[in-house]
N, C-alpha and C positions, 0 to 999 in steps of 0.2 A: 504494500500500500504506500502510495506517495500522496503528499498533500501540497496544496499551493502555499506559497510563502505567507499569504494573508489568512491562513486557516484560523478558524475560531476554535481554540483548544478546548474550551468548555463544551461546545456542541459535539465535537469529534469525540472527546472523552465520554460524554453522555452516551453516545450510541455504541462506543466500544464496550461499555459496561453492560449492555443488553446483549445476551448471548446470541440471539438469532440475527441481530444487526451486525455484530462483530464478525460473524461467519462471512457475510457479504464483504465487509470492509477489509478483511484480511486476505481476500483472494489476491494472488500475486500480481495481476495486471491492473488492479483497481487504482485509479487516481481520484483522490478526494478533492472536491471543488467546494471549499468552505471558506467563508460564507458564500452562498450563491449571490450573484451580483445584485439581485433585488433586495437583499438584506442590508445593503449599504445605502444610506440616504445620500442622494446627490445634492450638490449646491442648488440645483434648479428646483428641488422639491420632488423630483422624479423618484419613484419607488417608495413613496411614503406609506403606501398600503402595507407592503411586506417588511419594510425597514422599521416602521414605527407601530402602526395600528395592529398588525398581526405578529408583532415581535415582543410578546409579553409572557409572563408566567401563566396567565389565564388563557392565552390563545395558543400560539406555537412557541413553546419555550426552547425548542431546538430544531434546527433545519440544516441539513447538509445534502449536497448532491455528489454523485460519483459516477464514474464511467470507466470502461476499459480503454486505456490509452493506446492508440495505434502506434506502431513502430515509426511510421512516417509522421513528422511534425505537422504536415498540412493535410493529412488524410482525413476524410470525413468520419465523424463519429455518428453512428446510426442509433445508438441507445444511450440514454442517460437515466439514472435512477436517483431517487432521493428518499431520505428518511425524514419524517416530521413527527414530533411529539406534540399531540394536540391535547388541550385541556378544556375545562368546563365553560370557558368564555366563548366557545364556538357552538354551543348547543342551540338547536332549534327546538328539539324535543328533549326531555331529560335523558342524558347519557348518549345523545346522538348528535353528530355534527350537522348543522344546518345544510340543506341541499345546495344553497347558493355558495356556501363556503366550499363544499365538495367540488363544484364546478370551478371555483376559483383556484383550488389546489391543482386540478387537472390542467387548467389554462397556464398556470405558472410553471409547472414542471415541464409540460410539453414545449413551452416557449423557451426553455433553456437550450433546446437543441439548436435552433437557428443562431442564438447568441454564442454558444460554444463554438459552433462551426465557423461563424464569422470571425471570432477571436483567433481561431486556429488558421485562418485564411483559406479554409476549405470552401467557404461561401464568400461572395463579394461583400465589401464593407457597406452594406445597406441594411436598413431596418426591415423587420418583418412584423406584420400585424395579424391578429387572429381574424379570419374571415368567417369561420363558423366553428362551433364547439358543440357537437351533438353528444349529449351525456346520457348514459344509461345507468340508472341506479339499481344495482342488483340486491344489495342488502344494506342495512344501516351501517354507517361508518361511526363506530363507537368512540366515545371520549369519556375519561381520559384514556389515551392509547398512543402507541407508536405505530405508524403506518409506513408501508413501502409504496412509493409511487414510481411507476416506470413509464418512460416515453420512448417510442421507437418509430423511426422514419419508415413509412410503408411505401411511399412513392414520391418522386420529385419530377415535376414537369415545368420547365421554364421558370416562371416566378412563383409557382405553386409548390408548397411543401406539405405533404400529407403525413400526419403523425397519429399514432394510436397511443392513448394513455390509459393506464390502469391504476387503481388503488387496491392494495391488498393488505390483509392483516397478517399477524405473525404466522398463522397456519397456512398462508398462501391463498386464502379464499379471496376471489375477486369481489370487491364490494361495490365498485363503480368503475365505469370505463367511458372513454370518449374517443370519438373520431374527430380529429381537428384538422382544419385547413389553415395554414399560414400563407400569406401572400407577401412577397417582397415589394416594398413601396417603390414607386417610380421617383418620388420626390420626398424630401424630409417633411415631417409634420411641422 
């Protein structure tokens, strides 16, 4: 396991103390991306949702992303995974994360793929936006709990990037999934 220079030691340490998470994080090719870029508040106020609002002990107390690092520094990464520890501040129904937050989680983690690939220069230095996020709720996403979120590129066509996202519990049960389309912008917002 390798981590970025700006790793959040407390978040990484948190997940390494959870045996089922440590199993993933200790795989030989895993590169830990912590904190994910949206957990860092930008001077413009960008990413306030994930860096401030959803970055509390009552919401998501810990969040890291990780992926298998390709040998080539500019090779495309097709899958990114993330661990999030969710607490009671996300409840819609007692003990269950609100459905809108579930969709937000899927949008956030699937959106890491275009960002990561752009940073690795596997994609052009342009922004991507969510065009659609079709979410299927299979079972309640419980809280408090630690969840595994996976995002995998399924197809790339011109400016369109199709990604499949899933949320799983410790047992590997798929709780929610999404088919997501990201589109590369022609112009800056």
